[in-house]
LOKOL-489196 format. One line per 10 residues: their letters; for each residue z, y, x of N, C-alpha, C, O. Coordinates in steps of 0.2 Angstrom, whole numbers. Layout:
N
A	Z Y X Z Y X Z Y X Z Y X  ...
END
This chain:
368
MSARTLSDKM	-8 120 -845 -11 114 -840 -7 109 -844 -1 110 -846  -10 104 -844 -5 97 -847 1 96 -842 1 97 -836  6 92 -847 12 89 -843 7 84 -838 7 85 -832  3 81 -840 0 75 -835 -5 77 -829 -7 74 -824  -7 84 -831 -11 87 -825 -7 90 -820 -8 90 -814  -1 91 -822 5 94 -817 7 88 -814 6 88 -808  9 84 -817 11 78 -814 7 75 -808 9 73 -803  0 76 -809 -5 72 -804 -5 77 -798 -6 75 -792  -3 84 -799 -3 88 -794 4 89 -790 6 94 -787  8 83 -790 14 83 -788 17 76 -786 15 71 -789
LSTNHMGINI	20 77 -779 23 70 -776 28 68 -781 31 72 -785  29 60 -779 35 57 -782 39 55 -776 38 56 -770  44 52 -777 49 52 -774 48 48 -767 49 51 -761  45 41 -769 43 35 -763 36 40 -759 36 41 -753  31 43 -763 27 47 -759 30 52 -754 27 53 -749  35 55 -755 38 61 -751 40 56 -746 39 59 -740  43 51 -745 47 47 -741 42 44 -735 43 42 -730  35 43 -739 29 40 -736 28 47 -731 30 46 -725  27 52 -733 26 58 -729 31 59 -726 29 62 -721  35 59 -726 42 58 -720 41 57 -715 41 60 -710
TSVMIGVGIL	39 48 -717 37 43 -711 31 43 -707 30 41 -701  26 46 -711 20 47 -706 20 54 -702 17 54 -697  24 58 -704 25 65 -699 28 62 -695 26 62 -689  34 58 -695 40 56 -689 36 51 -684 37 52 -678  31 46 -685 29 43 -681 23 44 -678 18 40 -677  24 51 -675 16 52 -671 16 52 -665 16 46 -663  17 57 -659 16 57 -654 23 52 -650 23 47 -646  28 55 -651 34 53 -649 36 46 -648 39 44 -644  33 42 -654 34 34 -654 30 31 -647 30 26 -645  26 36 -643 22 33 -638 26 35 -633 25 33 -627
TFPRALAKET	29 39 -633 34 41 -626 39 40 -625 41 40 -619  44 39 -630 51 37 -631 53 33 -627 58 35 -623  52 26 -626 55 22 -622 54 22 -615 57 19 -611  50 28 -613 52 29 -605 58 34 -606 62 34 -601  59 38 -609 64 45 -609 70 40 -610 74 39 -606  70 38 -615 76 34 -615 77 28 -611 83 27 -610  73 24 -608 74 19 -602 78 23 -597 83 20 -595  75 31 -593 78 32 -590 85 37 -590 88 40 -585  87 38 -595 94 39 -599 100 34 -597 104 35 -593  98 27 -601 102 23 -603 101 15 -598 105 10 -597
GGIDGWISIV	95 16 -595 94 11 -589 93 3 -592 93 -2 -588  92 1 -599 92 -4 -599 92 -5 -608 89 0 -611  93 -11 -611 92 -12 -618 98 -10 -623 98 -12 -629  103 -7 -620 110 -3 -623 105 5 -626 108 10 -629  98 6 -624 95 12 -628 95 12 -636 95 17 -640  95 7 -638 95 3 -645 100 7 -649 99 10 -654  107 7 -645 112 11 -647 110 19 -648 112 22 -653  106 22 -644 107 28 -644 100 29 -648 100 35 -650  95 25 -650 92 26 -657 95 26 -663 94 32 -666  99 22 -665 106 23 -670 109 27 -671 110 30 -677
LSGLVAFLIG	111 30 -664 115 37 -666 112 43 -668 114 47 -673  106 43 -664 100 46 -668 97 48 -674 96 53 -676  97 42 -674 97 39 -682 102 43 -688 100 47 -693  108 40 -687 112 44 -692 114 49 -690 119 51 -694  112 54 -685 113 62 -684 106 64 -688 108 70 -691  101 63 -689 95 64 -690 96 64 -698 95 69 -701  99 57 -700 99 56 -708 103 61 -711 102 63 -717  109 63 -706 114 69 -709 111 76 -711 110 79 -716  108 76 -704 104 84 -706 100 84 -712 100 87 -717  94 78 -711 92 78 -716 94 78 -723 90 80 -728
WLLAKLAARF	100 74 -726 103 76 -732 105 83 -733 103 87 -737  108 85 -728 109 94 -729 102 97 -731 101 101 -735  98 95 -727 91 101 -727 88 99 -734 88 104 -738  87 92 -737 86 90 -744 90 94 -750 87 97 -755  98 94 -748 100 96 -752 99 104 -754 100 106 -760  98 109 -748 97 116 -748 91 116 -751 91 121 -756  84 112 -750 79 112 -755 78 112 -761 74 115 -765  84 107 -763 85 104 -770 89 109 -775 89 109 -781  93 116 -771 95 120 -774 90 126 -777 92 130 -781  85 125 -774 78 130 -777 72 126 -775 68 127 -771
PRQTFFEYTS	73 121 -781 68 118 -781 58 119 -783 54 115 -782  59 124 -785 51 126 -786 51 134 -783 48 138 -786  55 134 -778 53 141 -772 51 138 -767 51 131 -767  48 142 -762 44 142 -755 51 143 -751 55 147 -754  51 141 -745 55 144 -740 58 151 -739 63 153 -738  53 153 -740 54 160 -739 56 165 -745 59 171 -745  55 161 -750 57 165 -756 66 164 -757 70 168 -758  68 157 -756 75 156 -756 79 157 -751 85 158 -753  78 156 -745 79 162 -739 82 168 -739 87 169 -736  78 172 -742 78 178 -746 82 179 -749 86 183 -747
QIASKPVGYV	82 175 -756 88 174 -761 95 173 -758 99 177 -761  96 168 -753 103 167 -749 105 173 -744 111 176 -744  100 175 -740 101 181 -734 99 187 -734 102 192 -731  95 188 -738 93 195 -737 84 195 -736 82 191 -732  80 199 -740 71 198 -737 71 200 -730 67 197 -727  74 204 -727 73 203 -721 76 198 -717 73 197 -711  80 196 -718 82 190 -714 77 184 -717 76 179 -713  74 185 -724 68 178 -724 62 179 -720 58 175 -718  61 186 -719 53 186 -715 55 184 -709 51 180 -706  61 186 -705 63 183 -697 62 176 -698 56 174 -697
LTFLVCVYSM	69 173 -701 67 167 -702 60 162 -702 58 158 -698  56 165 -709 49 163 -710 46 163 -704 44 158 -702  45 167 -701 41 170 -697 42 164 -691 38 160 -690  48 164 -688 51 158 -683 49 153 -684 47 149 -679  51 150 -693 48 143 -693 39 142 -693 36 137 -691  37 147 -693 27 147 -694 27 147 -685 22 144 -683  32 150 -680 30 149 -674 31 142 -671 29 141 -666  35 138 -674 38 131 -673 33 127 -675 32 122 -672  30 128 -682 25 124 -683 18 124 -678 15 119 -676  16 129 -677 11 132 -673 11 126 -665 7 122 -663
LFVSFEIRAI	19 129 -663 20 126 -656 18 117 -658 14 114 -654  19 115 -661 21 108 -664 14 105 -664 12 100 -661  10 111 -668 3 105 -669 -1 106 -662 -6 103 -662  0 112 -657 -2 113 -651 1 106 -647 -3 103 -644  6 105 -647 8 101 -645 5 93 -648 4 88 -644  4 93 -652 1 85 -653 -7 87 -652 -9 82 -649  -11 90 -653 -17 92 -651 -17 91 -645 -22 88 -644  -13 93 -639 -14 93 -634 -13 85 -631 -15 83 -625  -10 81 -634 -7 76 -633 -12 72 -634 -13 68 -630  -16 72 -639 -22 69 -642 -26 70 -636 -31 66 -636
GNIAKQYLFY	-26 74 -633 -32 77 -628 -29 73 -622 -33 69 -620  -26 73 -620 -22 69 -615 -22 61 -615 -23 58 -609  -21 58 -621 -21 51 -621 -27 50 -622 -30 45 -619  -31 52 -626 -38 49 -628 -42 52 -620 -48 50 -619  -40 54 -617 -45 55 -609 -42 50 -604 -45 49 -598  -38 48 -605 -33 42 -601 -36 36 -606 -40 32 -602  -37 35 -611 -40 30 -613 -46 28 -615 -50 23 -614  -47 31 -618 -54 32 -621 -60 35 -618 -64 32 -616  -59 42 -616 -66 46 -615 -64 48 -607 -62 54 -606  -65 43 -602 -63 47 -597 -67 50 -594 -64 54 -590
NTPVEMITLS	-75 53 -592 -76 59 -592 -75 65 -597 -77 70 -595  -73 65 -602 -73 72 -606 -68 76 -606 -62 74 -607  -71 82 -603 -64 86 -603 -60 86 -607 -61 87 -613  -53 86 -605 -47 86 -611 -47 94 -615 -43 95 -620  -50 98 -613 -51 104 -616 -56 102 -623 -55 104 -628  -62 98 -621 -67 98 -626 -62 92 -632 -62 92 -638  -59 89 -629 -56 85 -634 -53 86 -639 -52 84 -645  -50 91 -635 -42 95 -640 -45 100 -644 -43 102 -650  -51 103 -641 -54 107 -647 -59 104 -652 -63 108 -656  -60 97 -652 -65 93 -656 -59 90 -661 -62 88 -666
FLFVVQYAMA	-53 89 -661 -48 86 -664 -44 92 -668 -41 91 -673  -45 98 -665 -43 104 -668 -48 106 -674 -46 108 -679  -54 106 -672 -59 106 -679 -60 103 -686 -61 104 -691  -59 94 -681 -55 90 -688 -51 93 -693 -52 94 -699  -46 95 -690 -41 97 -692 -42 102 -697 -40 101 -703  -43 107 -694 -45 113 -697 -50 113 -703 -50 118 -706  -54 107 -704 -60 105 -708 -55 102 -714 -55 104 -720  -51 96 -712 -45 93 -717 -42 99 -722 -41 98 -728  -40 104 -717 -35 109 -720 -38 114 -726 -34 116 -731  -44 115 -726 -49 117 -730 -49 114 -739 -52 117 -743
GSRISMLRLN	-46 108 -739 -45 104 -744 -40 108 -747 -37 112 -744  -39 104 -754 -31 105 -756 -25 101 -754 -25 95 -752  -17 105 -755 -13 103 -751 -12 97 -754 -10 92 -749  -12 95 -760 -8 88 -763 -13 83 -762 -10 77 -764  -20 82 -760 -24 77 -757 -23 76 -751 -22 71 -749  -23 82 -746 -19 80 -739 -14 77 -739 -14 72 -735  -9 78 -743 -3 73 -742 -4 67 -745 -3 62 -742  -6 66 -750 -10 59 -753 -12 55 -747 -10 50 -746  -17 60 -742 -20 56 -737 -16 52 -733 -17 47 -730  -10 55 -732 -3 50 -727 -2 44 -731 1 40 -728
LLFSPVVLVV	-3 43 -740 -1 35 -740 -9 32 -738 -9 26 -739  -13 34 -737 -19 29 -737 -18 28 -729 -20 22 -728  -17 31 -724 -17 30 -717 -12 26 -715 -13 22 -711  -4 27 -719 1 24 -715 2 17 -717 6 14 -713  0 14 -721 1 8 -721 -3 3 -716 -2 -2 -713  -10 7 -714 -15 4 -708 -12 5 -703 -14 1 -698  -7 10 -701 -5 12 -696 2 7 -696 3 6 -690  4 5 -699 10 0 -699 8 -7 -699 11 -11 -697  2 -8 -701 -3 -15 -702 -3 -16 -693 0 -21 -690  -7 -12 -692 -10 -12 -683 -4 -13 -680 -4 -19 -677
LFLVLLFTSQ	2 -9 -678 9 -9 -676 12 -17 -677 13 -21 -672  12 -19 -684 14 -26 -683 11 -30 -679 14 -34 -675  5 -30 -680 1 -36 -676 2 -35 -668 3 -41 -665  2 -29 -665 4 -30 -659 10 -31 -658 10 -31 -652  15 -31 -660 22 -33 -660 22 -42 -659 24 -47 -655  19 -43 -665 16 -51 -666 14 -53 -660 16 -57 -657  9 -51 -658 6 -55 -652 8 -54 -646 5 -57 -642  13 -49 -645 15 -48 -639 24 -51 -638 27 -51 -633  27 -53 -645 33 -57 -645 33 -62 -641 38 -61 -637  29 -66 -639 28 -73 -634 28 -70 -629 29 -73 -623
LIEFENVRPF	28 -63 -628 29 -62 -619 35 -58 -615 37 -55 -610  40 -59 -623 47 -56 -620 50 -62 -616 50 -68 -617  55 -57 -610 58 -62 -607 65 -60 -607 67 -54 -605  68 -65 -610 77 -62 -610 81 -59 -604 85 -55 -605  79 -61 -598 80 -57 -592 80 -50 -592 84 -46 -590  73 -49 -597 73 -42 -595 78 -36 -599 80 -31 -597  80 -40 -606 84 -37 -607 92 -37 -607 95 -36 -612  95 -40 -600 101 -41 -600 102 -36 -594 97 -35 -591  109 -34 -594 114 -36 -596 115 -32 -603 111 -27 -603  119 -34 -608 120 -31 -614 129 -27 -613 135 -28 -611
FSSDWQSLLN	126 -20 -616 133 -16 -617 135 -13 -609 141 -13 -608  130 -11 -605 131 -10 -598 132 -3 -597 135 -1 -592  129 3 -604 128 10 -602 136 13 -603 140 9 -607  138 19 -601 144 22 -603 141 27 -609 135 28 -611  145 29 -612 145 32 -617 140 40 -616 135 42 -620  141 43 -611 138 48 -609 130 46 -608 126 49 -611  128 42 -604 123 39 -604 119 39 -612 114 41 -613  122 36 -616 120 35 -624 119 40 -627 113 41 -629  124 47 -628 123 53 -629 118 56 -627 114 59 -631  116 54 -619 109 59 -617 103 54 -620 98 57 -622
GSQAVGLSYS	104 48 -620 97 45 -624 96 48 -629 91 50 -630  101 47 -634 101 49 -640 96 57 -640 91 58 -644  99 62 -637 96 67 -635 89 68 -633 85 73 -634  86 61 -628 80 60 -626 76 56 -633 71 55 -632  78 55 -636 73 52 -642 73 58 -647 70 57 -652  76 62 -647 76 68 -650 70 70 -653 71 71 -659  65 70 -650 58 73 -650 56 69 -656 53 71 -662  56 62 -655 52 56 -659 55 56 -667 51 54 -672  61 60 -668 63 59 -675 62 67 -678 64 70 -683  58 70 -674 57 77 -678 50 76 -683 45 72 -682
GFEIILFYTM	51 80 -688 48 78 -695 50 79 -701 46 82 -705  57 75 -702 60 74 -708 61 82 -711 62 83 -717  61 87 -706 62 93 -707 58 97 -715 60 100 -719  50 94 -714 46 95 -720 48 95 -725 44 96 -730  54 93 -728 57 93 -735 59 97 -737 60 98 -743  61 103 -731 63 109 -734 56 113 -738 56 118 -743  51 110 -735 45 115 -738 41 111 -744 37 114 -748  41 105 -743 39 102 -750 42 99 -754 39 94 -756  48 101 -755 51 97 -760 48 101 -767 47 97 -772  47 107 -767 45 111 -771 38 107 -775 37 109 -781
LMKRPKEGTK	35 102 -771 28 99 -775 33 92 -777 29 87 -779  39 91 -776 39 85 -780 41 83 -786 45 87 -789  40 78 -790 41 79 -798 48 79 -799 50 80 -805  52 77 -794 60 75 -797 63 79 -789 66 76 -785  63 85 -788 67 88 -782 75 86 -781 78 86 -776  77 85 -787 85 81 -784 83 78 -781 84 80 -775  80 72 -781 80 66 -777 77 67 -770 74 62 -768  77 71 -768 75 74 -760 78 69 -754 75 67 -750  87 67 -757 88 65 -752 88 57 -751 91 54 -747  85 55 -758 81 47 -760 75 47 -753 76 44 -747
AMALGLFIPV	70 51 -754 66 50 -750 67 53 -743 62 53 -739  72 56 -741 74 58 -734 76 51 -732 73 48 -727  80 48 -735 81 41 -734 78 35 -732 80 31 -727  72 35 -737 68 32 -737 63 35 -730 61 30 -727  61 40 -729 57 41 -723 60 41 -718 56 40 -713  67 42 -718 69 39 -709 72 33 -708 74 31 -702  73 29 -714 75 22 -713 67 17 -708 68 14 -703  61 18 -711 57 18 -708 55 18 -701 53 13 -698  57 23 -699 54 26 -693 61 23 -687 61 22 -681  66 23 -691 72 20 -687 71 13 -684 71 11 -678
VLYLTIYIFV	69 10 -689 67 3 -689 61 1 -684 61 -4 -680  57 4 -684 51 4 -681 54 7 -673 52 3 -668  57 10 -671 58 13 -666 65 8 -663 65 8 -657  69 4 -665 73 -1 -662 68 -6 -661 67 -8 -655  64 -9 -666 59 -13 -663 55 -13 -657 55 -17 -652  53 -6 -658 47 -4 -651 52 -6 -646 51 -11 -642  57 -2 -645 60 -3 -639 63 -8 -637 63 -8 -631  67 -13 -640 66 -19 -638 60 -23 -636 61 -26 -631  56 -23 -639 48 -27 -637 47 -23 -631 43 -26 -628  47 -18 -628 44 -14 -624 49 -15 -617 46 -16 -611
IGVFSAEVVK	55 -17 -618 61 -18 -613 59 -24 -612 58 -26 -606  59 -29 -618 60 -36 -616 52 -38 -614 51 -44 -613  47 -34 -612 39 -36 -609 41 -34 -604 44 -38 -600  40 -29 -603 41 -25 -595 48 -24 -592 48 -25 -586  51 -23 -594 61 -24 -589 62 -15 -591 57 -12 -592  66 -13 -590 69 -5 -590 65 -2 -584 61 3 -584  67 -5 -580 63 -3 -572 57 1 -573 57 7 -572  52 -4 -575 47 -4 -577 43 2 -582 38 5 -580  48 3 -588 45 6 -593 47 13 -589 44 17 -590  53 14 -584 54 21 -583 48 24 -580 48 30 -579
NLTYPTIDLA	42 20 -578 37 23 -576 31 24 -577 27 27 -575  32 20 -583 26 20 -588 27 26 -593 32 28 -597  19 31 -593 19 37 -596 18 37 -604 19 41 -608  17 31 -605 16 29 -612 17 23 -614 12 20 -616  23 20 -615 25 12 -614 22 10 -622 20 4 -622  21 11 -626 19 8 -632 11 8 -631 8 3 -633  7 12 -630 2 9 -628 1 4 -622 -3 -1 -622  4 6 -617 5 1 -613 6 -6 -615 4 -11 -611  10 -7 -622 13 -12 -623 7 -15 -629 8 -21 -631  2 -12 -631 -4 -14 -634 -8 -17 -629 -10 -23 -630
KEVEIPGGFF	-8 -15 -624 -13 -18 -619 -11 -25 -616 -15 -29 -613  -6 -26 -618 -2 -34 -614 -6 -39 -620 -8 -45 -619  -8 -36 -628 -11 -40 -630 -17 -44 -631 -22 -41 -632  -17 -50 -630 -23 -55 -630 -23 -59 -636 -19 -62 -638  -30 -58 -640 -31 -60 -646 -36 -67 -644 -40 -68 -640  -33 -71 -647 -38 -79 -645 -45 -79 -646 -46 -76 -651  -49 -81 -642 -55 -81 -643 -58 -75 -640 -64 -72 -641  -52 -72 -635 -57 -63 -633 -61 -60 -638 -67 -59 -637  -58 -59 -644 -64 -56 -649 -63 -50 -647 -68 -47 -646  -57 -44 -645 -56 -40 -644 -55 -38 -636 -49 -40 -635
ERVESIFFAI	-57 -36 -632 -57 -34 -625 -50 -31 -624 -45 -32 -621  -51 -25 -628 -48 -17 -626 -44 -15 -632 -46 -10 -636  -38 -19 -633 -34 -18 -639 -31 -12 -639 -30 -9 -644  -29 -10 -634 -26 -4 -633 -30 3 -636 -27 8 -638  -35 2 -635 -40 6 -635 -41 6 -645 -43 11 -649  -39 1 -646 -40 1 -655 -35 3 -657 -34 5 -662  -30 2 -653 -23 4 -657 -21 12 -655 -16 15 -658  -25 15 -652 -24 21 -650 -30 25 -655 -28 30 -659  -35 22 -656 -40 23 -661 -36 26 -670 -35 32 -673  -33 19 -671 -29 18 -677 -24 24 -677 -23 28 -682
WIMTIFDTCM	-21 26 -670 -14 30 -671 -16 36 -670 -12 40 -670  -22 38 -669 -24 46 -671 -23 47 -678 -23 53 -680  -23 41 -681 -24 45 -689 -17 47 -692 -16 51 -696  -12 42 -688 -5 47 -690 -4 52 -685 -1 56 -689  -5 55 -680 -4 62 -676 -11 65 -679 -11 70 -676  -16 64 -684 -20 70 -689 -16 72 -692 -14 78 -693  -13 64 -697 -7 66 -703 -1 72 -700 0 76 -704  1 72 -695 6 76 -692 4 82 -691 7 87 -693  -4 83 -688 -4 91 -686 -8 94 -693 -9 100 -694  -10 88 -697 -10 93 -704 -6 94 -710 -8 98 -714
VWFDIAIINL	-2 92 -709 5 95 -711 9 101 -708 10 106 -711  11 100 -701 13 105 -698 9 112 -700 11 117 -704  1 111 -697 0 117 -700 -1 121 -705 0 127 -706  -3 115 -712 -2 118 -719 7 121 -718 8 126 -722  11 118 -715 18 122 -716 18 129 -715 21 134 -718  14 129 -709 13 138 -706 11 141 -710 13 147 -710  5 138 -714 2 142 -719 3 145 -726 1 150 -730  9 137 -727 13 139 -735 18 144 -733 20 148 -738  21 145 -726 26 151 -726 22 158 -724 25 163 -726  16 158 -722 13 164 -720 11 167 -727 13 173 -729
TSMFRNVKKM	7 162 -730 6 166 -738 11 167 -743 10 172 -747  17 163 -743 20 165 -745 24 173 -743 27 176 -748  23 174 -738 25 181 -735 19 185 -737 20 190 -741  14 183 -735 8 189 -737 4 185 -742 1 180 -740  4 187 -749 1 185 -754 -6 185 -754 -10 182 -757  -6 192 -750 -14 193 -752 -19 191 -748 -25 193 -749  -18 188 -742 -22 184 -737 -23 178 -738 -18 174 -738  -28 175 -739 -31 170 -741 -32 164 -736 -34 165 -730  -30 157 -739 -28 151 -735 -34 151 -728 -32 151 -722  -39 151 -730 -45 153 -724 -46 158 -718 -47 158 -712
VWILLLSPII	-44 161 -723 -41 167 -717 -34 166 -712 -33 171 -709  -32 162 -713 -25 161 -710 -26 154 -705 -22 153 -700  -31 149 -707 -34 145 -704 -36 146 -698 -34 144 -693  -43 151 -698 -46 154 -695 -43 159 -687 -44 160 -681  -37 163 -693 -33 167 -687 -29 162 -681 -30 163 -675  -26 157 -684 -20 153 -682 -23 149 -678 -19 148 -673  -30 145 -677 -34 141 -674 -33 141 -666 -31 137 -662  -36 147 -666 -36 150 -658 -30 151 -653 -30 150 -647  -26 153 -658 -19 154 -655 -15 146 -655 -11 144 -650  -18 142 -659 -15 136 -657 -19 132 -651 -16 128 -648
YFIAMLPQNL	-23 133 -651 -27 130 -645 -25 133 -640 -26 129 -635  -24 140 -639 -23 144 -632 -16 140 -630 -15 138 -624  -11 142 -636 -4 139 -632 -7 129 -630 -6 127 -624  -10 125 -636 -10 118 -630 -13 119 -625 -12 114 -622  -17 122 -621 -21 122 -614 -16 125 -609 -18 125 -603  -10 128 -610 -5 131 -606 -4 127 -602 -6 128 -596  -1 121 -603 3 116 -598 -4 112 -594 -8 109 -597  -2 114 -588 -8 113 -581 -7 104 -580 -10 101 -576  -2 103 -582 -1 94 -579 4 90 -584 8 94 -588  5 85 -584 9 80 -589 16 83 -587 20 84 -592
VDFFTFADYV	17 83 -581 23 88 -579 25 94 -585 30 95 -589  22 97 -584 21 105 -589 22 103 -597 26 105 -601  16 97 -597 18 94 -605 24 92 -608 26 94 -613  25 89 -603 33 86 -607 38 90 -607 42 90 -612  39 95 -602 43 100 -602 40 105 -607 45 109 -608  36 107 -611 34 110 -616 38 107 -621 42 111 -624  36 100 -622 40 95 -628 46 97 -630 48 99 -635  50 94 -622 57 99 -623 59 104 -624 65 104 -626  54 111 -623 56 116 -627 54 118 -635 57 122 -639  48 114 -636 48 113 -644 55 110 -647 59 113 -650
TYYGMIIVYL	56 103 -644 62 100 -648 69 107 -648 73 108 -652  69 109 -643 75 113 -642 74 119 -649 78 119 -653  69 123 -647 68 127 -654 68 127 -660 69 132 -664  65 119 -662 66 118 -667 74 115 -669 76 116 -675  77 113 -666 84 111 -666 89 118 -670 94 118 -674  85 124 -666 88 129 -669 87 133 -677 90 135 -681  79 132 -675 76 136 -680 75 130 -687 75 133 -693  74 125 -687 74 120 -694 78 115 -695 78 110 -699  84 116 -690 90 112 -691 97 116 -691 100 115 -696  98 120 -688 103 125 -687 105 130 -693 110 131 -696
CPILLLVIAV	98 133 -693 99 139 -697 97 139 -705 98 144 -709  94 132 -707 93 130 -713 102 128 -716 104 130 -721  105 123 -710 111 121 -713 117 127 -714 123 127 -716  114 132 -711 120 139 -712 117 141 -718 120 142 -723  111 142 -718 109 144 -726 111 140 -731 113 142 -737  112 134 -730 116 129 -735 122 131 -737 123 132 -743  126 132 -730 134 134 -732 135 140 -734 139 140 -738  132 147 -733 131 153 -735 129 151 -745 132 153 -750  124 148 -745 123 146 -752 128 143 -756 128 146 -761  132 139 -755 135 135 -757 142 142 -757 144 144 -763
IRGVKGHE	144 144 -752 150 147 -752 149 153 -760 153 155 -764  142 156 -759 141 161 -763 138 159 -771 137 163 -776  138 153 -770 137 151 -777 129 152 -778 127 152 -784  124 152 -774 118 154 -775 113 147 -777 112 142 -774  109 147 -782 105 142 -784 99 146 -787 99 152 -789  94 140 -787 86 143 -788 86 138 -798 91 135 -800  82 140 -800 80 137 -806 75 134 -806 70 135 -803  76 127 -810 70 123 -812 64 125 -815 60 121 -817
END
């Protein structure tokens, strides 16, 4: 294989950063203003967003450093090299479980939101199953093509979000954002924890650094990938609070979609902007599902090399769908989301950081 052909099958630093952004701005961006408003009680939630962003960047930097030490190895391979093969099997399996839980959460979210805003009379089970079939079909293609699809979708999503913010800027009332700096530190810290699910996604650097042209630049990709979501979250939260007030936002299930409902385009060309907004937003949720499904398959195929990719897709899909259907109502659904977040903090944040510490102490490295 020529150097040019090999390069075409790898990701640049910027492409990796955009993939991180695309995976992060999934369902969480639609719901986080409500959770944040409940904890902080007002506009001070922006401080929690910044604090969470700084913590996410620190963790992401450490994860990127770990992956960069083993630039052409899978997660299972370098985990086994650092801590032993049995530990590698256990930890990689737990990562697969996390990936499946995340996909289940995302496809169930699609079902819930689509039923509420688009398909009123369609059972949520059918919406969720249909979306899972589409993800399955996309998974059958090449990995690098799937990741580059994010480069196509991300600009569209960001432009639509910019237009929503532009058309709602005139609706902001200054009284809704007052008073400033009225929250105590405990509330701000609780707010930082509440927005944690919205920052999930940057940990994909652990699994895709091996596909980068320059793995050592993983930290740069991480900085780019995190910067865009932090700016988006800050802007959206300020706009949502400014338009609705904190007291109203506390009672909105999907505040960001409700913000899109307030858009009035001159001439009445579009009557239901929130439906258009959500239809476009499906793109980024689709990206998130594809990536996390693919991560589960990457890890499984690295442990069981004789099993083909399509076999894993067909085996995992029923399990993912079954898990997605377990929550019986919105309360159960958001409780499920919290459990996924806490589980992820241990498996894909804490454990890899411990692996990095062990690798540094023992001087373990991979080869380019």
